[in-house]
Structure formats: structure tokens, C-alpha cells
N, C-alpha and C positions, 0 to 999 in steps of 0.2 A: 099566453099563446093565442093567436087569432083562431077563430072557430073554423074557418074554411080556407079553400084554395091551397091546401097542402096535398102532396102526393105521399101517401102513408103506406109503408110495407108492414104487414102484420103476419107473424108466423103463427101457425096453429089456427088459421083463420076460418076453418071449415066447420067448427063446432064450438060449443061452450063459450068461455070468455072471449076467445078470439073472434068467433062469429058475432057476438054481441058488439064488440068494438068495430068490426067491419061495418056493420049496419049503422052504428052511430056516426062514425066518421063520414060514411057515404051520405047519410041523411042531412048532415050539416054542411054539405057542399064541398066535400073533399074527394079526390081521386084515391082509390084504394087498390093495393096489390095484396092479394091473399096467398099465403104460402101454406101448403099442406102436403102430406105424403102422397096423396093422389088427388086428382081433380074431383070436385064434388058432383054428386048425382044431380043436384038442383042448383046450378050456378045462379048467382044474383046478377041481374043486369047491370052493366057498367063497372063491374069489378074485374080486375085483371088477375087471372089465376096462373100460378106456376106450381107444378108438382116438384117436391124436393124431399128426399129422405135426409133430414137434418142430422141423423145419426152417422151419416157417411161423409167424410171429408171431401171426397171427389164430387159428390152431389152438391155439397155446399159451394164448392169452387165454381161449378158450372152455373149455379144460380147467381153468385156474386158477379161473375163475368157478364151474364145477361143483364143484370141490373145496371152495372157500370156502363154498358154499351147502349142500352135502350132507354134508360130512365135517369138521365143526368140531372133532372129536376127533383129527385127524391128529397123530401124535407123532413121525414119522420120515420123512425123504425120502432116498431112495437115488438119486443122480444117476449112473446107470450107462450110459445110452444114449450111443453114440458111433459115428461113421462115419470111414472112412479111405479115401483115394484115393492112387494111385501118383503120386509127385512128378513123374516124367518126363512123364507124360501131362498134368499140370496146366501144366507149363512150356511144353509144345509147343502144346497147342490146347484145353485144358479149364480155363481159369481159374475158371469158375463152380463147379467142384468144391471149390476152396479156400474159397469163401464158404459153401458148403453145410456144410463141416466146422466153420467158425466158428459158424454158426447152431446146429447140433446140439450140438457139443462145448463151446461156451462160452455163447452167448446163451441157450440153453434152460436151462442150469444156473443162470445168473444170474436169469432170468425166474421160474422155479419157486421157487427158494430165497428170493429177496427178496420175492416176492408172497405166499408162504405162511409166512414167518418169524413173523408176528404170531400165527398159529394155533399154531405150535410153542411159542412163548413162553407160551401159555396152559395148557400141559400140565404136570403135575407133573415129568415127565422127557421129554426130547426129544432128537433127534439129526438131524444132516445127515451123510450118508455120500457122499463124492465118490469116484468111481473115476478115478484119474489113470493113471499108467503108469510103468514103469521108464524109458521114453523121456522122461519129464519130468526125469530126472536127467541123461541124456545123449542127444541126439537121434540118430535114424537118418536118414541123408540120403535114402533112398528114400521115406521118409514124413515129410519135414521139417516140413510144415505141421501134420500130425497130431501130431507130437512137440511142436510149439510150443503147440498147444491144450492138451495135457496138462500142459505146464509151467505154463501159466496156471492150470489147475485146482489144481495142487499149491501154487503160490504163493498163490493166493487162499484156499485151505483153511487155510494157516498164518495168514494175516492174520485171516480170519474167526474162527478158533479163539481168537485173542487178543482180538478185539473182542467176542466172546460169552462170555468167561471168567467174567463176573459174572452170567451168566444160567443158566437150567436146560438150555440147549441145548449138547450136545457136538458137536464137528465131527471126523469121522473122514475119513481119506484112505487109500484102498486103492491101493497101487502094484503092479500085477501085472507079471510078465514076459509073454512070449508065452503065451497060454492056448489050449488046444485047443478051438476053437469054429469055427463056419462062417466067421467073419470071417477066420480065420487058416489055413484048411485048405490054401491054396496056397503057404504059406511053407515054406522049407526047414527052419527051426528046429522042434525038437520042443517042443510046448507043454505046460505043466503042466495037469493035469486041473482042470476046474471044481470038482469035489468037494474037491480039495486047497485051492484058493483059499477056498472057502466055510468049510472047517474052520479055516483060519488066521484068517479074518475073525471067525468066531464066538468063538474064544478071546479075541481082542483086544476084541471088543464087550463081553464079560462083565466084563472088568477095566478098561474105559475106557482101553485103550491106543490112542490116537487116530491115530498114524501106523503104517500096516500095510504094510511092504514084504513082498512075497510071494516066498518061496523065493530064487531066484538074485538078485532085486533087492536083497536084504540085502547080498550081496557087491558088486554094482555100486555101491551107495550108499557102501560103505566105500572102494572104489577111487576113486570120484569125489571123495571128500573129500581123498584123498592126491594124486591126479593127474587132473584133469578131461580132459587130453589123452589119457591112457591109456584112460580110460573110453570116450571117443569112439572111439578106435581099436578097442577090443574090440567095441563095439556094431556098428560099420560093417563089421568083418571078417566078422561073422556072415552078411552078405548076399552075400558073394562066392561 
């Protein structure tokens, strides 16, 4: 993929991994559309912002219509937005949280990607970047439904890549470990820095390396190939 002159839509672009990717694409000479639930308090100059509650189908529909009408030169989608809830809370009294995760982590990815794919195909070079997780390789019981949504993203990325192999659209899958963001600040594990993830992604982007396991996920991937049971034990021991 070329480094610049793309128009890139990034969901969850106001913080964490999304914000890191917004800054990187912008710094490399790309135009960026940042999607988040609300407009940021400190917007970045030259970034286009749209508020959208990705959990709501109607909100997604309005966003898609706006992008189709106003940004026919869109050439990359980064499906980064995701939410996670504690499994014990869901099992005890908050089943609605499970469906919220499905809406944001799966339905929104499908909705935006499938609705905007025709625009991507009209560009000389285009990309879909899905942020999955190391937990797509082996799930963590304390966030089991979240892990399952990320396993869906990884699986679909593989299939989508094959189905679009004859087109101009590349499909990337970033598989991070725990990343040092607001979402993970209460976890015991030490997360990798957002800057490290962005650096690893950018190296892969430039050479079209479409599956991008970040740091320790490379080791987990290797272990899971040899022994899925061992990988599961390793992941779940980390929460004790």
C-alpha cells in the first residue's frame, strides 16, 4: 500500500488505538475521517469528525449515507471501534451488554464495510483494516463474549481477503495483545504502547503484510498452532 494520498475512515478514532492510527495516517500525508460516539473536546486540525453511536443501526445508516454522498474518494476503512464488558456481570444480571458488544464489534463492522465496499472498489488502491485481538486466537473467560466477537472478526477477515483477492482491495487484520489504553487501565497485565502497535502496523501496511500479530501475539499464535489447550491456559492464567 502506498503511504499517502488515501482518504481513511477510522472508527473509534478519538482515543486509544484509533487515535494513534488517526495521527499516523495524517502525519504520512493522508486525509482522515474519525468516527466516535461524540465529537472530541480537542479536535485535531485537518481531521474530519463525525459523531456516530455504532451500537445503533439507525445511527450507522445515517453515517453511511453521509460518507456515500460526501466522500466518494474513500479508499480505506479501519474498523477499530470495540467495547468490552465483564463476563460475570453479563451472566448474572446484564445480558443486554452482550448484545451491545455484538452490535459494535460485529454488526457495525459488517454494516460499514459492506455498505462502503463499492466506493473502495472504485479507487486505484484500497484497504479494509480490521482490528481483531490476540483473544481471537484463544479466548479469555473473563471476557468470553468479547473474545468471541474478535474471533468472528479474524475469521471474516480471512474469508473477505480471499473473496476480494481479485480486486484492488486489500484486507488487513491487526491482532493486538493488551494495549495500554483507557479501556484496559484496570487490568493487571501490562499493555503494549499504542505507538508500538502503530509502528508495527505501518511497517506491515507498506509491504502488504495483511495479517499483523502484534508483539506477544506472535508467540501466542505459534503456541496455539501447537497446542490450543496450552494457549488457553496461558491466556486465562494471566487473569488470576
